[in-house]
All heavy atoms as a GROMACS GRO file, in nm:
protein
  588
    1MET      N    1   1.914   0.779  -1.871
    1MET     CA    2   1.791   0.821  -1.941
    1MET      C    3   1.718   0.687  -1.994
    1MET      O    4   1.604   0.698  -2.014
    1MET     CB    5   1.830   0.906  -2.058
    1MET     CG    6   1.857   1.056  -2.016
    1MET     SD    7   1.916   1.162  -2.140
    1MET     CE    8   1.786   1.144  -2.265
    2LYS      N    9   1.800   0.594  -2.036
    2LYS     CA   10   1.733   0.470  -2.096
    2LYS      C   11   1.643   0.403  -1.977
    2LYS      O   12   1.538   0.353  -2.015
    2LYS     CB   13   1.839   0.372  -2.150
    2LYS     CG   14   1.907   0.416  -2.272
    2LYS     CD   15   2.010   0.320  -2.309
    2LYS     CE   16   2.072   0.366  -2.439
    2LYS     NZ   17   2.173   0.267  -2.488
    3ARG      N   18   1.700   0.391  -1.857
    3ARG     CA   19   1.614   0.342  -1.743
    3ARG      C   20   1.485   0.418  -1.727
    3ARG      O   21   1.389   0.358  -1.696
    3ARG     CB   22   1.698   0.337  -1.624
    3ARG     CG   23   1.775   0.209  -1.600
    3ARG     CD   24   1.819   0.186  -1.451
    3ARG     NE   25   1.840   0.321  -1.381
    3ARG     CZ   26   1.943   0.344  -1.308
    3ARG    NH1   27   2.038   0.272  -1.290
    3ARG    NH2   28   1.945   0.469  -1.236
    4LEU      N   29   1.512   0.545  -1.730
    4LEU     CA   30   1.384   0.620  -1.711
    4LEU      C   31   1.284   0.602  -1.813
    4LEU      O   32   1.167   0.600  -1.802
    4LEU     CB   33   1.418   0.776  -1.696
    4LEU     CG   34   1.302   0.873  -1.675
    4LEU    CD1   35   1.238   0.836  -1.546
    4LEU    CD2   36   1.359   1.024  -1.676
    5ALA      N   37   1.326   0.596  -1.950
    5ALA     CA   38   1.244   0.581  -2.061
    5ALA      C   39   1.176   0.444  -2.050
    5ALA      O   40   1.050   0.431  -2.081
    5ALA     CB   41   1.322   0.578  -2.198
    6LYS      N   42   1.246   0.338  -2.003
    6LYS     CA   43   1.188   0.208  -1.979
    6LYS      C   44   1.070   0.202  -1.871
    6LYS      O   45   0.973   0.147  -1.884
    6LYS     CB   46   1.290   0.099  -1.954
    6LYS     CG   47   1.364   0.055  -2.070
    6LYS     CD   48   1.478  -0.055  -2.024
    6LYS     CE   49   1.557  -0.093  -2.146
    6LYS     NZ   50   1.646  -0.198  -2.104
    7LYS      N   51   1.112   0.280  -1.766
    7LYS     CA   52   1.021   0.291  -1.649
    7LYS      C   53   0.890   0.356  -1.695
    7LYS      O   54   0.779   0.320  -1.660
    7LYS     CB   55   1.082   0.363  -1.536
    7LYS     CG   56   0.995   0.371  -1.416
    7LYS     CD   57   1.073   0.446  -1.307
    7LYS     CE   58   0.982   0.450  -1.177
    7LYS     NZ   59   1.048   0.509  -1.069
    8ILE      N   60   0.894   0.469  -1.769
    8ILE     CA   61   0.797   0.553  -1.826
    8ILE      C   62   0.700   0.458  -1.916
    8ILE      O   63   0.576   0.450  -1.913
    8ILE     CB   64   0.833   0.681  -1.890
    8ILE    CG1   65   0.885   0.767  -1.790
    8ILE    CG2   66   0.706   0.742  -1.967
    8ILE    CD1   67   0.945   0.895  -1.846
    9GLU      N   68   0.764   0.382  -2.003
    9GLU     CA   69   0.695   0.292  -2.091
    9GLU      C   70   0.623   0.188  -2.021
    9GLU      O   71   0.501   0.161  -2.048
    9GLU     CB   72   0.800   0.237  -2.198
    9GLU     CG   73   0.726   0.151  -2.306
    9GLU     CD   74   0.636   0.247  -2.386
    9GLU    OE1   75   0.662   0.352  -2.424
    9GLU    OE2   76   0.532   0.193  -2.440
   10ARG      N   77   0.688   0.126  -1.924
   10ARG     CA   78   0.621   0.020  -1.842
   10ARG      C   79   0.496   0.075  -1.770
   10ARG      O   80   0.390   0.022  -1.760
   10ARG     CB   81   0.714  -0.035  -1.736
   10ARG     CG   82   0.702  -0.169  -1.700
   10ARG     CD   83   0.818  -0.214  -1.609
   10ARG     NE   84   0.937  -0.158  -1.642
   10ARG     CZ   85   1.029  -0.126  -1.553
   10ARG    NH1   86   1.022  -0.167  -1.423
   10ARG    NH2   87   1.130  -0.051  -1.584
   11GLU      N   88   0.514   0.201  -1.712
   11GLU     CA   89   0.399   0.272  -1.645
   11GLU      C   90   0.283   0.288  -1.739
   11GLU      O   91   0.160   0.285  -1.709
   11GLU     CB   92   0.450   0.400  -1.585
   11GLU     CG   93   0.341   0.462  -1.483
   11GLU     CD   94   0.411   0.573  -1.404
   11GLU    OE1   95   0.502   0.549  -1.337
   11GLU    OE2   96   0.344   0.679  -1.414
   12LYS      N   97   0.304   0.335  -1.861
   12LYS     CA   98   0.201   0.361  -1.958
   12LYS      C   99   0.125   0.235  -1.994
   12LYS      O  100   0.004   0.237  -2.002
   12LYS     CB  101   0.263   0.415  -2.087
   12LYS     CG  102   0.307   0.549  -2.080
   12LYS     CD  103   0.365   0.606  -2.219
   12LYS     CE  104   0.417   0.749  -2.207
   12LYS     NZ  105   0.473   0.791  -2.335
   13ILE      N  106   0.199   0.124  -1.998
   13ILE     CA  107   0.133  -0.012  -2.024
   13ILE      C  108   0.042  -0.046  -1.910
   13ILE      O  109  -0.081  -0.092  -1.933
   13ILE     CB  110   0.234  -0.124  -2.056
   13ILE    CG1  111   0.303  -0.096  -2.188
   13ILE    CG2  112   0.171  -0.253  -2.049
   13ILE    CD1  113   0.420  -0.186  -2.211
   14ILE      N  114   0.096  -0.031  -1.790
   14ILE     CA  115   0.015  -0.065  -1.671
   14ILE      C  116  -0.114   0.026  -1.653
   14ILE      O  117  -0.216  -0.018  -1.631
   14ILE     CB  118   0.104  -0.054  -1.539
   14ILE    CG1  119   0.206  -0.156  -1.542
   14ILE    CG2  120   0.013  -0.057  -1.419
   14ILE    CD1  121   0.313  -0.152  -1.422
   15ILE      N  122  -0.097   0.159  -1.680
   15ILE     CA  123  -0.210   0.246  -1.674
   15ILE      C  124  -0.305   0.217  -1.778
   15ILE      O  125  -0.434   0.235  -1.764
   15ILE     CB  126  -0.162   0.386  -1.670
   15ILE    CG1  127  -0.092   0.416  -1.528
   15ILE    CG2  128  -0.265   0.489  -1.698
   15ILE    CD1  129  -0.038   0.555  -1.515
   16ALA      N  130  -0.260   0.182  -1.901
   16ALA     CA  131  -0.360   0.165  -2.015
   16ALA      C  132  -0.450   0.029  -1.982
   16ALA      O  133  -0.545   0.034  -2.029
   16ALA     CB  134  -0.275   0.122  -2.143
   17ALA      N  135  -0.400  -0.043  -1.889
   17ALA     CA  136  -0.494  -0.172  -1.860
   17ALA      C  137  -0.591  -0.136  -1.743
   17ALA      O  138  -0.678  -0.215  -1.718
   17ALA     CB  139  -0.393  -0.287  -1.809
   18LEU      N  140  -0.581  -0.027  -1.671
   18LEU     CA  141  -0.668   0.014  -1.567
   18LEU      C  142  -0.795   0.086  -1.628
   18LEU      O  143  -0.794   0.156  -1.734
   18LEU     CB  144  -0.601   0.111  -1.482
   18LEU     CG  145  -0.475   0.057  -1.399
   18LEU    CD1  146  -0.424   0.166  -1.318
   18LEU    CD2  147  -0.530  -0.059  -1.304
   19PRO      N  148  -0.902   0.073  -1.545
   19PRO     CA  149  -1.029   0.139  -1.590
   19PRO      C  150  -1.014   0.303  -1.576
   19PRO      O  151  -0.928   0.334  -1.502
   19PRO     CB  152  -1.128   0.105  -1.486
   19PRO     CG  153  -1.068  -0.030  -1.411
   19PRO     CD  154  -0.926  -0.016  -1.442
   20GLU      N  155  -1.075   0.378  -1.657
   20GLU     CA  156  -1.066   0.517  -1.658
   20GLU      C  157  -1.080   0.582  -1.527
   20GLU      O  158  -1.000   0.671  -1.491
   20GLU     CB  159  -1.177   0.578  -1.760
   20GLU     CG  160  -1.179   0.728  -1.769
   20GLU     CD  161  -1.047   0.779  -1.822
   20GLU    OE1  162  -0.983   0.709  -1.902
   20GLU    OE2  163  -1.004   0.900  -1.795
   21LEU      N  164  -1.168   0.531  -1.445
   21LEU     CA  165  -1.186   0.585  -1.308
   21LEU      C  166  -1.069   0.568  -1.223
   21LEU      O  167  -1.023   0.662  -1.154
   21LEU     CB  168  -1.321   0.533  -1.242
   21LEU     CG  169  -1.347   0.586  -1.107
   21LEU    CD1  170  -1.371   0.747  -1.111
   21LEU    CD2  171  -1.480   0.523  -1.050
   22SER      N  172  -1.000   0.459  -1.235
   22SER     CA  173  -0.881   0.420  -1.156
   22SER      C  174  -0.769   0.513  -1.200
   22SER      O  175  -0.688   0.562  -1.129
   22SER     CB  176  -0.836   0.286  -1.172
   22SER     OG  177  -0.938   0.193  -1.117
   23VAL      N  178  -0.765   0.538  -1.328
   23VAL     CA  179  -0.658   0.626  -1.379
   23VAL      C  180  -0.678   0.769  -1.333
   23VAL      O  181  -0.586   0.836  -1.283
   23VAL     CB  182  -0.662   0.630  -1.558
   23VAL    CG1  183  -0.563   0.739  -1.599
   23VAL    CG2  184  -0.623   0.486  -1.596
   24ARG      N  185  -0.799   0.814  -1.322
   24ARG     CA  186  -0.824   0.942  -1.267
   24ARG      C  187  -0.785   0.963  -1.119
   24ARG      O  188  -0.735   1.061  -1.072
   24ARG     CB  189  -0.980   0.996  -1.297
   24ARG     CG  190  -1.019   1.005  -1.438
   24ARG     CD  191  -1.154   1.048  -1.448
   24ARG     NE  192  -1.183   1.174  -1.398
   24ARG     CZ  193  -1.310   1.240  -1.393
   24ARG    NH1  194  -1.402   1.166  -1.431
   24ARG    NH2  195  -1.318   1.354  -1.342
   25ILE      N  196  -0.803   0.849  -1.041
   25ILE     CA  197  -0.768   0.861  -0.903
   25ILE      C  198  -0.614   0.858  -0.896
   25ILE      O  199  -0.565   0.934  -0.821
   25ILE     CB  200  -0.821   0.718  -0.837
   25ILE    CG1  201  -0.969   0.720  -0.828
   25ILE    CG2  202  -0.760   0.709  -0.703
   25ILE    CD1  203  -1.039   0.588  -0.784
   26ILE      N  204  -0.547   0.791  -0.975
   26ILE     CA  205  -0.406   0.790  -0.964
   26ILE      C  206  -0.343   0.927  -0.996
   26ILE      O  207  -0.254   0.973  -0.946
   26ILE     CB  208  -0.334   0.677  -1.061
   26ILE    CG1  209  -0.370   0.529  -0.996
   26ILE    CG2  210  -0.192   0.692  -1.068
   26ILE    CD1  211  -0.342   0.429  -1.080
   27GLU      N  212  -0.410   0.978  -1.113
   27GLU     CA  213  -0.365   1.113  -1.150
   27GLU      C  214  -0.390   1.221  -1.046
   27GLU      O  215  -0.308   1.304  -1.014
   27GLU     CB  216  -0.436   1.168  -1.282
   27GLU     CG  217  -0.396   1.081  -1.404
   27GLU     CD  218  -0.480   1.120  -1.526
   27GLU    OE1  219  -0.574   1.172  -1.508
   27GLU    OE2  220  -0.431   1.070  -1.629
   28HIS      N  221  -0.510   1.206  -0.977
   28HIS     CA  222  -0.528   1.301  -0.862
   28HIS      C  223  -0.427   1.283  -0.753
   28HIS      O  224  -0.384   1.383  -0.703
   28HIS     CB  225  -0.673   1.280  -0.809
   28HIS     CG  226  -0.718   1.381  -0.718
   28HIS    ND1  227  -0.752   1.503  -0.738
   28HIS    CD2  228  -0.721   1.361  -0.569
   28HIS    CE1  229  -0.790   1.565  -0.627
   28HIS    NE2  230  -0.770   1.488  -0.527
   29VAL      N  231  -0.389   1.160  -0.722
   29VAL     CA  232  -0.286   1.139  -0.611
   29VAL      C  233  -0.155   1.196  -0.656
   29VAL      O  234  -0.087   1.255  -0.577
   29VAL     CB  235  -0.273   0.988  -0.597
   29VAL    CG1  236  -0.151   0.954  -0.503
   29VAL    CG2  237  -0.400   0.930  -0.522
   30ARG      N  238  -0.116   1.180  -0.783
   30ARG     CA  239   0.008   1.240  -0.830
   30ARG      C  240   0.010   1.398  -0.814
   30ARG      O  241   0.104   1.452  -0.789
   30ARG     CB  242   0.033   1.201  -0.977
   30ARG     CG  243   0.074   1.058  -0.993
   30ARG     CD  244   0.119   1.025  -1.126
   30ARG     NE  245   0.155   0.884  -1.141
   30ARG     CZ  246   0.138   0.813  -1.242
   30ARG    NH1  247   0.101   0.867  -1.349
   30ARG    NH2  248   0.185   0.690  -1.242
   31GLU      N  249  -0.099   1.453  -0.837
   31GLU     CA  250  -0.113   1.602  -0.830
   31GLU      C  251  -0.115   1.655  -0.698
   31GLU      O  252  -0.060   1.762  -0.656
   31GLU     CB  253  -0.231   1.652  -0.918
   31GLU     CG  254  -0.220   1.632  -1.066
   31GLU     CD  255  -0.361   1.664  -1.138
   31GLU    OE1  256  -0.447   1.724  -1.070
   31GLU    OE2  257  -0.363   1.634  -1.253
   32HIS      N  258  -0.179   1.584  -0.603
   32HIS     CA  259  -0.205   1.626  -0.465
   32HIS      C  260  -0.136   1.548  -0.361
   32HIS      O  261  -0.137   1.593  -0.245
   32HIS     CB  262  -0.354   1.630  -0.440
   32HIS     CG  263  -0.426   1.726  -0.536
   32HIS    ND1  264  -0.488   1.682  -0.651
   32HIS    CD2  265  -0.448   1.856  -0.523
   32HIS    CE1  266  -0.549   1.785  -0.711
   32HIS    NE2  267  -0.529   1.890  -0.641
   33GLY      N  268  -0.072   1.447  -0.385
   33GLY     CA  269  -0.002   1.374  -0.287
   33GLY      C  270  -0.079   1.274  -0.206
   33GLY      O  271  -0.025   1.173  -0.156
   34ARG      N  272  -0.206   1.299  -0.183
   34ARG     CA  273  -0.292   1.207  -0.111
   34ARG      C  274  -0.435   1.227  -0.161
   34ARG      O  275  -0.466   1.329  -0.213
   34ARG     CB  276  -0.276   1.223   0.045
   34ARG     CG  277  -0.336   1.359   0.086
   34ARG     CD  278  -0.360   1.366   0.235
   34ARG     NE  279  -0.240   1.362   0.314
   34ARG     CZ  280  -0.230   1.373   0.445
   34ARG    NH1  281  -0.349   1.374   0.520
   34ARG    NH2  282  -0.133   1.357   0.508
   35VAL      N  283  -0.521   1.137  -0.126
   35VAL     CA  284  -0.662   1.142  -0.174
   35VAL      C  285  -0.742   1.060  -0.075
   35VAL      O  286  -0.699   0.959  -0.007
   35VAL     CB  287  -0.662   1.084  -0.314
   35VAL    CG1  288  -0.640   0.938  -0.327
   35VAL    CG2  289  -0.804   1.105  -0.378
   36THR      N  290  -0.858   1.101  -0.066
   36THR     CA  291  -0.965   1.037   0.015
   36THR      C  292  -1.084   0.995  -0.076
   36THR      O  293  -1.099   1.055  -0.184
   36THR     CB  294  -1.017   1.113   0.129
   36THR    OG1  295  -1.084   1.226   0.074
   36THR    CG2  296  -0.920   1.161   0.225
   37ILE      N  297  -1.164   0.903  -0.041
   37ILE     CA  298  -1.281   0.879  -0.124
   37ILE      C  299  -1.375   1.004  -0.136
   37ILE      O  300  -1.415   1.019  -0.247
   37ILE     CB  301  -1.358   0.752  -0.064
   37ILE    CG1  302  -1.289   0.628  -0.068
   37ILE    CG2  303  -1.491   0.744  -0.126
   37ILE    CD1  304  -1.345   0.511  -0.016
   38SER      N  305  -1.381   1.071  -0.033
   38SER     CA  306  -1.470   1.198  -0.049
   38SER      C  307  -1.419   1.302  -0.145
   38SER      O  308  -1.492   1.354  -0.212
   38SER     CB  309  -1.470   1.274   0.092
   38SER     OG  310  -1.530   1.193   0.187
   39ASP      N  311  -1.279   1.308  -0.160
   39ASP     CA  312  -1.224   1.384  -0.263
   39ASP      C  313  -1.271   1.349  -0.406
   39ASP      O  314  -1.302   1.430  -0.492
   39ASP     CB  315  -1.063   1.384  -0.260
   39ASP     CG  316  -1.003   1.447  -0.130
   39ASP    OD1  317  -1.086   1.536  -0.074
   39ASP    OD2  318  -0.894   1.407  -0.096
   40ILE      N  319  -1.258   1.225  -0.432
   40ILE     CA  320  -1.290   1.162  -0.564
   40ILE      C  321  -1.442   1.165  -0.596
   40ILE      O  322  -1.484   1.188  -0.699
   40ILE     CB  323  -1.239   1.016  -0.577
   40ILE    CG1  324  -1.070   1.022  -0.558
   40ILE    CG2  325  -1.267   0.973  -0.711
   40ILE    CD1  326  -1.006   1.115  -0.659
   41VAL      N  327  -1.523   1.152  -0.480
   41VAL     CA  328  -1.666   1.170  -0.496
   41VAL      C  329  -1.698   1.310  -0.549
   41VAL      O  330  -1.772   1.324  -0.648
   41VAL     CB  331  -1.741   1.139  -0.366
   41VAL    CG1  332  -1.882   1.180  -0.378
   41VAL    CG2  333  -1.737   0.995  -0.341
   42ARG      N  334  -1.639   1.408  -0.489
   42ARG     CA  335  -1.661   1.546  -0.530
   42ARG      C  336  -1.619   1.571  -0.670
   42ARG      O  337  -1.662   1.646  -0.762
   42ARG     CB  338  -1.583   1.645  -0.435
   42ARG     CG  339  -1.672   1.678  -0.306
   42ARG     CD  340  -1.614   1.771  -0.226
   42ARG     NE  341  -1.560   1.684  -0.101
   42ARG     CZ  342  -1.444   1.693  -0.061
   42ARG    NH1  343  -1.356   1.790  -0.086
   42ARG    NH2  344  -1.409   1.625   0.050
   43LEU      N  345  -1.489   1.501  -0.704
   43LEU     CA  346  -1.435   1.526  -0.835
   43LEU      C  347  -1.520   1.465  -0.948
   43LEU      O  348  -1.530   1.530  -1.050
   43LEU     CB  349  -1.296   1.477  -0.837
   43LEU     CG  350  -1.212   1.496  -0.955
   43LEU    CD1  351  -1.166   1.631  -0.979
   43LEU    CD2  352  -1.085   1.403  -0.947
   44THR      N  353  -1.563   1.339  -0.928
   44THR     CA  354  -1.623   1.264  -1.032
   44THR      C  355  -1.766   1.252  -1.022
   44THR      O  356  -1.839   1.221  -1.127
   44THR     CB  357  -1.565   1.119  -1.038
   44THR    OG1  358  -1.595   1.052  -0.916
   44THR    CG2  359  -1.410   1.120  -1.054
   45GLY      N  360  -1.822   1.264  -0.904
   45GLY     CA  361  -1.964   1.250  -0.886
   45GLY      C  362  -2.006   1.088  -0.889
   45GLY      O  363  -2.117   1.054  -0.897
   46THR      N  364  -1.914   1.003  -0.868
   46THR     CA  365  -1.934   0.860  -0.872
   46THR      C  366  -1.969   0.819  -0.726
   46THR      O  367  -1.924   0.883  -0.640
   46THR     CB  368  -1.795   0.802  -0.912
   46THR    OG1  369  -1.757   0.834  -1.037
   46THR    CG2  370  -1.812   0.638  -0.921
   47SER      N  371  -2.048   0.717  -0.712
   47SER     CA  372  -2.094   0.661  -0.592
   47SER      C  373  -1.977   0.613  -0.505
   47SER      O  374  -1.869   0.567  -0.556
   47SER     CB  375  -2.199   0.554  -0.609
   47SER     OG  376  -2.135   0.447  -0.642
   48ARG      N  377  -1.997   0.628  -0.370
   48ARG     CA  378  -1.887   0.586  -0.269
   48ARG      C  379  -1.861   0.431  -0.281
   48ARG      O  380  -1.736   0.388  -0.278
   48ARG     CB  381  -1.927   0.618  -0.128
   48ARG     CG  382  -1.924   0.761  -0.107
   48ARG     CD  383  -1.972   0.782   0.047
   48ARG     NE  384  -1.867   0.764   0.133
   48ARG     CZ  385  -1.760   0.838   0.160
   48ARG    NH1  386  -1.755   0.946   0.098
   48ARG    NH2  387  -1.664   0.800   0.241
   49ASP      N  388  -1.962   0.350  -0.314
   49ASP     CA  389  -1.950   0.209  -0.321
   49ASP      C  390  -1.863   0.173  -0.440
   49ASP      O  391  -1.763   0.083  -0.432
   49ASP     CB  392  -2.087   0.137  -0.327
   49ASP     CG  393  -2.152   0.141  -0.191
   49ASP    OD1  394  -2.087   0.161  -0.084
   49ASP    OD2  395  -2.270   0.141  -0.197
   50THR      N  396  -1.888   0.234  -0.554
   50THR     CA  397  -1.802   0.216  -0.672
   50THR      C  398  -1.656   0.255  -0.650
   50THR      O  399  -1.566   0.180  -0.687
   50THR     CB  400  -1.863   0.296  -0.793
   50THR    OG1  401  -1.993   0.248  -0.820
   50THR    CG2  402  -1.785   0.273  -0.924
   51LEU      N  403  -1.644   0.374  -0.586
   51LEU     CA  404  -1.508   0.412  -0.562
   51LEU      C  405  -1.433   0.325  -0.460
   51LEU      O  406  -1.320   0.299  -0.475
   51LEU     CB  407  -1.510   0.558  -0.511
   51LEU     CG  408  -1.552   0.665  -0.614
   51LEU    CD1  409  -1.566   0.801  -0.548
   51LEU    CD2  410  -1.441   0.667  -0.722
   52LYS      N  411  -1.499   0.272  -0.360
   52LYS     CA  412  -1.436   0.186  -0.266
   52LYS      C  413  -1.378   0.062  -0.334
   52LYS      O  414  -1.262   0.017  -0.301
   52LYS     CB  415  -1.536   0.135  -0.163
   52LYS     CG  416  -1.566   0.246  -0.060
   52LYS     CD  417  -1.677   0.180   0.040
   52LYS     CE  418  -1.708   0.288   0.145
   52LYS     NZ  419  -1.818   0.239   0.241
   53GLN      N  420  -1.446   0.009  -0.436
   53GLN     CA  421  -1.396  -0.099  -0.514
   53GLN      C  422  -1.282  -0.071  -0.598
   53GLN      O  423  -1.183  -0.146  -0.592
   53GLN     CB  424  -1.512  -0.161  -0.605
   53GLN     CG  425  -1.634  -0.211  -0.531
   53GLN     CD  426  -1.586  -0.326  -0.442
   53GLN    OE1  427  -1.513  -0.409  -0.466
   53GLN    NE2  428  -1.636  -0.321  -0.322
   54HIS      N  429  -1.270   0.047  -0.646
   54HIS     CA  430  -1.161   0.093  -0.711
   54HIS      C  431  -1.044   0.116  -0.637
   54HIS      O  432  -0.926   0.069  -0.661
   54HIS     CB  433  -1.192   0.224  -0.805
   54HIS     CG  434  -1.267   0.199  -0.928
   54HIS    ND1  435  -1.211   0.178  -1.054
   54HIS    CD2  436  -1.407   0.184  -0.962
   54HIS    CE1  437  -1.306   0.155  -1.142
   54HIS    NE2  438  -1.428   0.165  -1.082
   55PHE      N  439  -1.063   0.184  -0.522
   55PHE     CA  440  -0.956   0.199  -0.426
   55PHE      C  441  -0.903   0.065  -0.366
   55PHE      O  442  -0.773   0.051  -0.365
   55PHE     CB  443  -1.002   0.274  -0.306
   55PHE     CG  444  -0.991   0.434  -0.330
   55PHE    CD1  445  -1.104   0.507  -0.385
   55PHE    CD2  446  -0.874   0.499  -0.306
   55PHE    CE1  447  -1.094   0.644  -0.404
   55PHE    CE2  448  -0.860   0.643  -0.316
   55PHE     CZ  449  -0.972   0.704  -0.374
   56LEU      N  450  -0.993  -0.027  -0.335
   56LEU     CA  451  -0.937  -0.161  -0.289
   56LEU      C  452  -0.851  -0.229  -0.400
   56LEU      O  453  -0.753  -0.289  -0.368
   56LEU     CB  454  -1.066  -0.238  -0.250
   56LEU     CG  455  -1.139  -0.208  -0.129
   56LEU    CD1  456  -1.263  -0.283  -0.105
   56LEU    CD2  457  -1.051  -0.217  -0.002
   57GLN      N  458  -0.903  -0.215  -0.524
   57GLN     CA  459  -0.826  -0.287  -0.633
   57GLN      C  460  -0.683  -0.215  -0.639
   57GLN      O  461  -0.585  -0.284  -0.661
   57GLN     CB  462  -0.907  -0.278  -0.751
   57GLN     CG  463  -0.835  -0.337  -0.888
   57GLN     CD  464  -0.915  -0.326  -1.009
   57GLN    OE1  465  -1.016  -0.266  -1.006
   57GLN    NE2  466  -0.844  -0.367  -1.119
   58LEU      N  467  -0.689  -0.082  -0.642
   58LEU     CA  468  -0.556  -0.021  -0.661
   58LEU      C  469  -0.458  -0.038  -0.548
   58LEU      O  470  -0.336  -0.063  -0.561
   58LEU     CB  471  -0.580   0.147  -0.670
   58LEU     CG  472  -0.641   0.182  -0.803
   58LEU    CD1  473  -0.694   0.328  -0.794
   58LEU    CD2  474  -0.551   0.163  -0.927
   59VAL      N  475  -0.511  -0.055  -0.421
   59VAL     CA  476  -0.422  -0.089  -0.311
   59VAL      C  477  -0.365  -0.226  -0.312
   59VAL      O  478  -0.266  -0.260  -0.300
   59VAL     CB  479  -0.506  -0.056  -0.177
   59VAL    CG1  480  -0.429  -0.128  -0.065
   59VAL    CG2  481  -0.528   0.082  -0.156
   60ALA      N  482  -0.470  -0.325  -0.362
   60ALA     CA  483  -0.428  -0.465  -0.374
   60ALA      C  484  -0.326  -0.492  -0.482
   60ALA      O  485  -0.229  -0.574  -0.461
   60ALA     CB  486  -0.550  -0.545  -0.404
   61GLU      N  487  -0.322  -0.411  -0.586
   61GLU     CA  488  -0.235  -0.425  -0.694
   61GLU      C  489  -0.100  -0.336  -0.666
   61GLU      O  490  -0.007  -0.338  -0.750
   61GLU     CB  491  -0.298  -0.383  -0.825
   61GLU     CG  492  -0.404  -0.470  -0.861
   61GLU     CD  493  -0.484  -0.427  -0.993
   61GLU    OE1  494  -0.441  -0.311  -1.048
   61GLU    OE2  495  -0.571  -0.488  -1.039
   62GLY      N  496  -0.104  -0.273  -0.553
   62GLY     CA  497   0.017  -0.199  -0.519
   62GLY      C  498   0.036  -0.053  -0.588
   62GLY      O  499   0.140   0.006  -0.587
   63HIS      N  500  -0.077   0.000  -0.657
   63HIS     CA  501  -0.062   0.121  -0.720
   63HIS      C  502  -0.086   0.238  -0.616
   63HIS      O  503  -0.022   0.351  -0.630
   63HIS     CB  504  -0.173   0.140  -0.813
   63HIS     CG  505  -0.159   0.048  -0.928
   63HIS    ND1  506  -0.064   0.046  -1.026
   63HIS    CD2  507  -0.250  -0.060  -0.976
   63HIS    CE1  508  -0.079  -0.046  -1.116
   63HIS    NE2  509  -0.184  -0.118  -1.079
   64LEU      N  510  -0.151   0.212  -0.511
   64LEU     CA  511  -0.176   0.312  -0.387
   64LEU      C  512  -0.136   0.236  -0.263
   64LEU      O  513  -0.150   0.118  -0.254
   64LEU     CB  514  -0.313   0.351  -0.396
   64LEU     CG  515  -0.370   0.436  -0.512
   64LEU    CD1  516  -0.511   0.473  -0.481
   64LEU    CD2  517  -0.289   0.560  -0.533
   65ALA      N  518  -0.108   0.323  -0.160
   65ALA     CA  519  -0.087   0.275  -0.025
   65ALA      C  520  -0.186   0.336   0.067
   65ALA      O  521  -0.221   0.447   0.062
   65ALA     CB  522   0.057   0.310   0.017
   66LEU      N  523  -0.240   0.251   0.149
   66LEU     CA  524  -0.350   0.291   0.238
   66LEU      C  525  -0.291   0.340   0.364
   66LEU      O  526  -0.205   0.271   0.433
   66LEU     CB  527  -0.445   0.176   0.271
   66LEU     CG  528  -0.565   0.207   0.371
   66LEU    CD1  529  -0.652   0.310   0.320
   66LEU    CD2  530  -0.634   0.069   0.400
   67HIS      N  531  -0.325   0.461   0.417
   67HIS     CA  532  -0.276   0.521   0.544
   67HIS      C  533  -0.390   0.538   0.631
   67HIS      O  534  -0.487   0.598   0.588
   67HIS     CB  535  -0.197   0.647   0.511
   67HIS     CG  536  -0.074   0.622   0.429
   67HIS    ND1  537   0.038   0.587   0.490
   67HIS    CD2  538  -0.055   0.635   0.292
   67HIS    CE1  539   0.133   0.580   0.386
   67HIS    NE2  540   0.066   0.610   0.272
   68GLY      N  541  -0.390   0.488   0.748
   68GLY     CA  542  -0.493   0.508   0.848
   68GLY      C  543  -0.615   0.411   0.818
   68GLY      O  544  -0.603   0.316   0.748
   69SER      N  545  -0.718   0.435   0.896
   69SER     CA  546  -0.825   0.340   0.888
   69SER      C  547  -0.964   0.426   0.913
   69SER      O  548  -0.953   0.534   0.969
   69SER     CB  549  -0.818   0.231   0.976
   69SER     OG  550  -0.818   0.271   1.111
   70GLY      N  551  -1.069   0.368   0.858
   70GLY     CA  552  -1.206   0.453   0.890
   70GLY      C  553  -1.220   0.568   0.808
   70GLY      O  554  -1.160   0.581   0.709
   71ARG      N  555  -1.290   0.664   0.864
   71ARG     CA  556  -1.305   0.786   0.800
   71ARG      C  557  -1.185   0.868   0.768
   71ARG      O  558  -1.185   0.947   0.689
   71ARG     CB  559  -1.413   0.875   0.877
   71ARG     CG  560  -1.550   0.791   0.877
   71ARG     CD  561  -1.664   0.886   0.947
   71ARG     NE  562  -1.689   1.003   0.888
   71ARG     CZ  563  -1.776   1.010   0.789
   71ARG    NH1  564  -1.846   0.906   0.757
   71ARG    NH2  565  -1.805   1.130   0.732
   72GLY      N  566  -1.081   0.852   0.861
   72GLY     CA  567  -0.969   0.936   0.846
   72GLY      C  568  -0.867   0.871   0.743
   72GLY      O  569  -0.748   0.926   0.732
   73ALA      N  570  -0.899   0.763   0.680
   73ALA     CA  571  -0.801   0.697   0.584
   73ALA      C  572  -0.778   0.777   0.466
   73ALA      O  573  -0.864   0.843   0.411
   73ALA     CB  574  -0.855   0.556   0.550
   74TRP      N  575  -0.653   0.776   0.406
   74TRP     CA  576  -0.622   0.837   0.293
   74TRP      C  577  -0.519   0.755   0.214
   74TRP      O  578  -0.470   0.654   0.258
   74TRP     CB  579  -0.563   0.978   0.318
   74TRP     CG  580  -0.461   0.988   0.418
   74TRP    CD1  581  -0.462   0.982   0.550
   74TRP    CD2  582  -0.312   0.995   0.380
   74TRP    NE1  583  -0.335   0.989   0.600
   74TRP    CE2  584  -0.244   1.002   0.495
   74TRP    CE3  585  -0.243   0.997   0.263
   74TRP    CZ2  586  -0.104   1.011   0.507
   74TRP    CZ3  587  -0.100   0.996   0.264
   74TRP    CH2  588  -0.032   1.005   0.392
   0.00000   0.00000   0.00000
């Protein structure tokens, strides 16, 4: 239980440092298992270019894993 509590606390600190849009993306992934840029565009109404930057940052930092390429990527 102590390990789990430490892990949760660490995750809260990491998520607190992320922009709100990135947090919403991560929450959507946790709820649905996978996400595309189109899913988040529909959910938030944010432009594709802005979302691409957030996705690239999340993948680079290891918060998300990219599967596929091009339009079929998730």
